[in-house]
DOFI-990797 format. One record per residue: residue in one letter; x, y, z of N, C-alpha, C, O in turn. Coordinates in pm, whole numbers, plus 50000, padded with zeros to 5 digits. Atoms other than C-alpha are relative to their C-alpha. Example, Ala and Ser with C-alpha at 12.3 -4.5 7.8 and 13.67 -1.06 7.14 Angstrom:
A500894988150000512304955050780500905012050000501945011850066/S499184988149994513674989450714499235010950073499745022050090/
//
This chain:
M501215000049917117371467456363498914991449937498634992849818/F501025008950055114661441256322498635006849997497975006949893/L501314993649990111561460156440500195014450048500795016850153/E499914985849965111321498156445498615006349997497955006549893/V501284993049988108231516456566500315014650030501025017650126/T499664985849988108351554356526498755008650000498015008949902/D501074990249988105791579756648498644994349959497885000749886/L501215007150039102941554956614498785005150078498825006350201/V501254995349941099401567756678498864991349951498754988449832/K501235006950036096161548056685498855007050072498755006750194/T501114992349946093031569056732498684992749973498424988349862/Y501345005750013089561554856796498975010850023499135019550109/E501124990649983086361574456758498894993150079498504981950048/T501105005249920083641569157019498905010550006499065021749958/G501104990549985080321585257101500385012050084499815022850071/A499564989249911082121605957362501145008149941501635017550003/G498894992950061084811617557120501064990149954500754978549928/S498905008550046088191603657017501024998350112501155006750201/F498905002049905091041588657217501114992249931500854984549838/N498835006650058094531576357135500354987550079500854988450192/A499595012549937095021539557218501524998549991502144992550078/M498564998750014098581544957089500315014749986499815021449896/D499784985649992099951579257172501475003249971502265004950063/H498654996650043103121586556970501034990350058501964994350129/V499175010849947104781553357051501234997949912501124997449789/S498765003050072108411547056954500834990050081501004991750202/F499085009549937110661517257031500634991549890500224992149774/H499365008950096112921491856862500344986850068500474986050190/I499635013349953113781454956894501004994249901500834995349780/H499015006450086116821436456761499574985749965498794979550037/Q500315013550042116601403656573500484989950105501574991350160/G499635010649906116621372956798499755003350145500104995450233/E500314996549862115461391157109498664994350044497754992549964/I501295001849934112741380857349499675013350065500385017650156/A500404987049944110961413557424498654998450069497704993050010/V501235000649923108291415857693499395013850009500075023450045/I500734987449985105681443357682499144999050125498214990950132/L500695000249872104441450458033499085012050013499425023149972/G500924988949977101421471158124498694995050056498344983450036/P501295004049942098101470658308498944998349892499155002149777/S501125001550092094801461858146499585013749948499465023250025/G500404987350060093751489257903501145009349967500905020849929/S498844991350025097281502557858500325001549852501075010449814/G499734999350144097301495957482500864988649949501274988749833/K499115010950039099341463857477499474992349879500194990249781/S500575008150108096981443957255499855008149871500055002749762/T500084991450118096411473357020501365000849931501454999949809/L498654999450055100161476356976500364987049928500894987249818/M499675012750062100551439256906499204997849872499734992549774/N500815001650121097681439456656500545008249885500505003949769/I499424991650105099321467956466501304993849949501524993049828/V498755006450041102731450756466499714987449917500434984449822/G500355012250072101021418756347499245002249873498934992649802/G500724997250123099201436256065498524997050007497864995849904/L501425002449983095761429556213499205013050008498015013249979/E500614986749998095031466656262500975009849935502175007349929/S499154989750059096311497656089500155011650098499255014650175/A499764988249917097851527356264499365012349936499185012849814/T500524987350053096361562156229501125008149936500935014549833/S498824993250055099831576656173501254993950062501174986150157/G498745005149950103491569056230500584989449909500034986449803/S499255009550082105921543156100500224986850074500514986750194/L499695013449948106311505656154500844992949895500364990349785/K499105006850093109291488655991500434986650058500774985750176/V499485013149965110231451856000501074996549899500804995649779/E498845002550087113681443755861500155011149896500515008549781/G499834988450087113731478655711498855002649905498875012449831/K501134998550091110441473955525498845006850070498425002550177/E501124992649941107651498855593498734991749989498304988049880/I501195008449994104591479155703498725008350001497685003949950/S501214992049977102171507355784499335004749872498155008449874/T500584995150126101651516955418499724988849899499434991549783/L500215011150092101261482055269498544999249956497635002950031/S501355002750049098241473855055499434988050075500194980450134/P500585011749933095761448255196500624986849954500864977950036/K499405012350051097241421354971501414998250054501784987250097/A498635000749950100831429455072500024997750151500924991050202/L500095002049856099781430655437499694985450031500204979850128/G500295014149985098341395755401501244991449981501444981550052/L498755007250024101651383555262500975001950117501694992650154/Y499174997349882103471400055554499594991050116500444985050182/R500475008649891101281381555804500334985449972500694977950062/R499745014050036101741349055613501474996550012501824986050067/D498595003450015105491350755558500865003550120501904997350141/T499114994649897106831369355861499534997650142500354996250233/V500554999649865104501366856161499304987150038498564981249959/G500765010849938103291338856385499295005450122499845013850193/F500814995049889100561344756644499714988950101499354977850064/V500425008749890100021328256983499145008450093499605018450148/F500934992249918096971340257175499734992850133500104981350152/Q500345005649869095711334757529499084987949985499234977950056/F500905011150026092941312457394500454993249871500825000049775/Y499215007750094094151284957168499445000249857500214999149762/N500614999150133091661287356876500374988349910500604990049791/L499725011950080092361251656765498724995649929497614998549974/I501145005350074090111234956509499594986850066500364977250061/P500345011349913088181209756723499924986549930500174976249993/N500165012950068087591183156457501254995849923501204986649841/L498715004050056091261181656351500904995050111500845000050224/T499055005149901093961161856529501105010350025501195020649957/V498854991349970097051177756681500845002249873501155013549837/R499164998950119099081170156370499315007949889499945016049822/E500754993150105096361182556136499875014950030499935023049938/N500064985949962096011215256331501305007249965501295018849924/V498704994150033099721221456280500234999749850500715009449791/E499755001850143099861208155925499285010449915499795014849813/I500794990850082097151231755801500715013549984500525020449885/C499254987450009099441261355874501364998249932501985008049893/S498715002250065102541245055728499975004149853501005007449794/H500134996550142101191252555381500115015149976500185019649862/L499924985450015101401289955451501435004949984501665015849932/G498624995450001105171291455479500764995849876500484985349817/K499155003450115107731292155200501004989250036501334980749954/E499035009949953110191271755408499514994650135500134997450238/P500555004849874108061253755670500934990350072501754983650009/L499225009549921109631233955951499404986149986498234984649949/D500495013850003109341196255962498994998050113499305000550229/I501095000849903106041189056138500324990350113500154993750230/D499745010149897107081157356322501155004250091501115001950212/E498884995149919110371172556436499535011050095499935011550211/L500514989049918108531203356563499124994650113499234999350226/L500865005749897105931182656749500834993150108500454993150225/T499095005949901108781164156917500605010750089500695009150211/K499364989349924110441196657020499045006550100499465011150207/V500964993849908107221209757178499344989650092498394992750163/G500455010249906106631176957359498644994049971497904990850064/L501335004850037103591164657166500024986949920499034983349858/T499875012150081104851132657008498894989950030498344983849938/E500995010149962102431110757203498565004849981497624997049993/Q501354994450018099471134057137499675002749854498635008749824/T500134996550141099861135956759498624997449942498105005649866/H501265003950062096611118356676498785002950089497674998550060/K501114996349912094511132356959499325012749949499895020349871/F500744987850032091861159356921500135009950115500415005950228/P499844989949896091951192357115499244996950130499744999750239/S500805002949881089191180757354500634989350089500254987850205/Q499335010549924091461152157465501295004950066502004997050128/L498764994449950094291175557567499785009050120498695014550139/S500034990249891095071195957877500185014049942500525015549825/G499814986350046095221233857857501425002649954501645009249853/G498614998150039099011233157848500344993349870501094998749789/Q499765006950126099041207557570499365007449882499955008149774/Q500644992350107096561228157367500825012449966500945016149849/Q499174988350028098781258657407501254996049924501725003649839/R498845004950074101741238057286499654997749852500455000649763/V500455001850138099741228856975499915013749931500335015349817/A500134986550055098951265856922501385005949968501555012849867/I498654995050024102651274056953500624993049879501244999549794/A499475007450115103631246356710499365004849870500025005849767/R500724995150119100981258756467500555013549955500695016049835/A499434986850034102421293956483501414998749946501835006749862/L498605001350037105971281356439500234992349871501264994349806/V499735009350108105541255756163500305007049868501035001749785/K499704992850125105581281755886501335007550007501715014649914/N498664994449982108951293156025500005015349995500725021349914/P500064985450003108081329656104501255006350063501895000350149/K498884992849940110761354956183499595007050130500435009650216/L500524992649885108531372256440498844992250061497874989249992/L501065007149928106421354156701499365009750098500025014950188/L500754990849914103731375656867499134992050096498334983650053/C500675008049897102351362157195499205009350091499775017550163/D500904991349924099331378957358499514992750124498604984450115/E500345006649874099091367957724499954984849982498924978650012/P500055014350035100061332257622499834990750119499474979150100/T500175008449882099961319457981498805004250084498614999350195/G501104994349921096861338458091498974989950044498334991850148/A501005010249966094661307258093500634987550060499974977250073/L499275011849954097301283858236500355001150149500485012150203/D499575000049861098251273458588501515002650007502185003449904/Y498604996249979101671281058739500964990249934501864994349860/K499085010150052103381248258646499984999949847501044999649784/T500115000350145102071248158290500555012849938501165012549831/S499454987350049102941284958247501524999349990502095004049891/K498555001150002106561277458335500474990949887501494993549823/E499645009050110106631248658087499895007049865500755005449779/V500204992950126105261270757808501075010749980501605012349870/L498974989750010107691298857884501384993849975502194999549903/A498745007250029110581273857888500044996149853501114995949791/L500075003350142109401263457543500355012249915501055011049815/F499644987850071109621299657426501525002350003502125006249903/E498554998749991113201300757554500704990749902501664994649835/E499395009950090114021269357357499805004049854500715002749772/I500274995450136112361282957043500955011449962501535011449853/N499114988650024114341315157070501454995449981502165000549895/R498625005050005117571295957126500244991749874501274993149809/N499795009350112117071269756852499755006349864500455003249767/Y500394994550130115431290356578500365014849985500175020649878/H499644985850001116661325556668498795008649963498915019149899/T501244992850029113031336656644499885012150091500085011150212/T500284988149920112311372056758498604998450062497644995649991/I501255002249929109571369957022499575012850070500345018750146/L500594988449934107331398557132498824994850081497844989850024/M501005005949913105241388557433499355010450089500025017850161/I500804991249914102471408257602499704992750130499344981050129/T500375005849871101941402257972499755011250100500185022650080/H500154990749888100841419258291500834995350119500805001450225/N499235006249892103181397158499501445005249999502215002049909/D498674994049992106301416358605501124989650004502254992449962/A498965010049983108161384058677500604995649866501754991449860/F499555005050129108421375658307501135008449940501845003849851/Q498954991750057110771404658238501394994350027502344997249955/A498695005649965113581385158404500534990649893501744988849881/M499575009350104113641360258114500245006949866500735000649772/S499974993050128113581386757842501345007049976502075010150070/H498854991650036116371404457655499665014750018500535023050046/R500434986149999114311436357657498615001050064497754992550041/T501314997649938111421450057864499505013849958500185023949977/I500644987550041109071476457725498785002050088497894993650092/R501134997049911106691492557972499085010249933499555020349879/I500974991450066103491508657844498875003250097498454994750177/K501134995849917100741528258016499245011149927499855020549876/D500854989950065097821548157873500455003049857500415014449811/G499614998550139099101542057521501355006449977501685009949864/K498694993750012102561556357593501084990750052500884983350149/I498865007949955105941539457626500655007250118501085018750106/L499344994349883107321545457974501494997150001502295005450045/S498585003650002110621527057922500234988649901499314981149869/N499565010750090112511503957686501424996550042502375003450003/E498725002849935115351486957872500524986149967499764976449962/L499355012850017117821459357798500204993450136500455000250236/N499815007649876118101432058061501434994750003501794985949924/Q498605003949991121721427958163500214987650087501304981950088/T499865011349908121031400058414498854990149978498084987250070/R501085009350034118701375758237500074987250086501144982650123/K500125012849932117471344858419499224990449909498454994749822/T500855009650068116051312758281498684999350073498595003250189/I501325000649937112381306558348500034990550120499244992050213/A499885009249887113451277958579500465007150127500215002450238/E499494992549884115091304058806499015010450051499285017250150/I500954989449967112011326458823498794994450072498234984250031/D501235003449929109161324059072499105012250003499585023650000/W500954989049986106011344959095498784995550077497865003550099/
//
């Protein structure tokens, strides 16, 4: 098992009292899977991803990646986990505006122990002709491709994607999702993707449904489709 979440709880304190953003959540994902987490706004999707990515700590429960307990790591060890194991792709690209495409990717290549070849990666994500351009000279889809290349260049085992197509149009969304399929196929990267779009489950190996901080279902997809075959 690559990712194991067991009885995970995340409690927030507010002026009105406390509430569980994660309410005894348990699920697992195998290595090399594309797993889609589906749920409405406020269901706890982003909280779950932040905990898996080591950006937030759980109140209680267990989170294991490749058999290693993550929830009890020291701040320093947690930083190494984020550096060595996890890549992040967010809805908003967070590129450095005064760096070129190549420089935005290169800056993260120094974080990995076995980084991918930058030029080869830029070719795979379709950015060869944009290498020396700045983010302001790119379309939204191209900027998202840079963000994906930046997350991948350090060669992470786990790619976390938080609404990665939320700011993109239909055509560009399909291109980005096709890129995720290629990444999964070529690098065997485990991908955990948050979305509110039910159509995306058709491309996934596994669909996890969440509502009000609770897992409603965790199902394998026996009839996967390519993103080219999916309309929404």
